[in-house]
N, C-alpha and C positions, 0 to 999 in steps of 0.2 A: 436559559440555563443549558449548559452543554452536558453531554453524557459521554464518558470515556469508553472506548471500545479497543481492546487489545487482542491481537491474534498472534500466536507464536507458532511458526512453521519449522519443524525440524528438518534437517538435511544432513547428508554426509559428503558434501562436495568440497568442503574447505571454504574459507572466507573469500578467497580471490575468485574462484569459479562461481560461487553463489552470487557475489557482488556483480560480476559480469552478466550473469543470467537475469538478475533483478533489473539492472540498468537496461538491458536489451528488451526485457519484458515491458518496462515502463514506456519505452519508445513505441512498442507495438500497441499498448493500451491507448496511448494518446491518439494514435492513428485510427484505431478501431472505434473508439468512443468519442471522437472529436466533437460531434454535435451534442453530446450529452453532458459534458463538463468542460470547464475552462481552467487551466492552470494559472493561478494568480502569482504564485511564488514557488520556487524550487531551488533549494540550496543543498549541495552535497558537501559535507565536512567529513573527510575520511570515508568511513564505512556507514555513515548515517546521512539520510536524506530528511530534511525538514521541508514540508510543503503546505501550501494553502491552495484549495481548489474551490470553484463555485459550481454547484450542482443543484438543480431544482430551485434556483434563486436563493440558495443557502450557501454560506461559506463554511467549509470544512477544513480544519487544520490537523496536521498529524506528522508522524515520522515513520521512517522505515530504518531499522538498524540491522545490519548484516553482521553476524558473528560466525565463529568457526563451525558451529553445529546447528544454529538456529537463525531464522529471520523473524524479527519482531515488528509487527505493524501496529502502531498506536494512532488512533483517530479520535478527535473530539467531535462528536456529532451534535449539531444543534437539536433542540427539543423536537422540531418537526421531523428530522431524519432519525432521531433516536427510536421512533416507533418502528423503524425498519432495521434496527440493530441486529437482530438475529439473522435476517436475510443477508445483511451486509457482511456479517461475520462469516457466514457460510460461503459467500461469494469470494471474499478475500482469501479464505483458507484454500478454496478450490483453485483459484487463479494462481495463488502463490505456489501451490504444489505443482501445478502445470509448468510454471517457470523453472522450478528447481528439479524437475524430473531428469533422470539420467538420459542423455541423448547419445 
């Protein structure tokens, strides 16, 4: 059984700038954590990314939706990873805020 995890990160960058920063940040994450997860599927449709990754021998699916004033990350965590949900939520919130900080 999966457990949903949703994190909403506010920003004041506008949709286009936020989308670029999220896309650039995802490229950096892939490079930094290449040995810890594998991207199985990644599809951008407008301002929304649907993805599936493999981490700790578990498959995780989710989406990232970029809006004018928020970025919403929704992840379905398998039962094994659901035990780490609070840590995952804090990490997603922190990393997302770093991506969206004014530069």
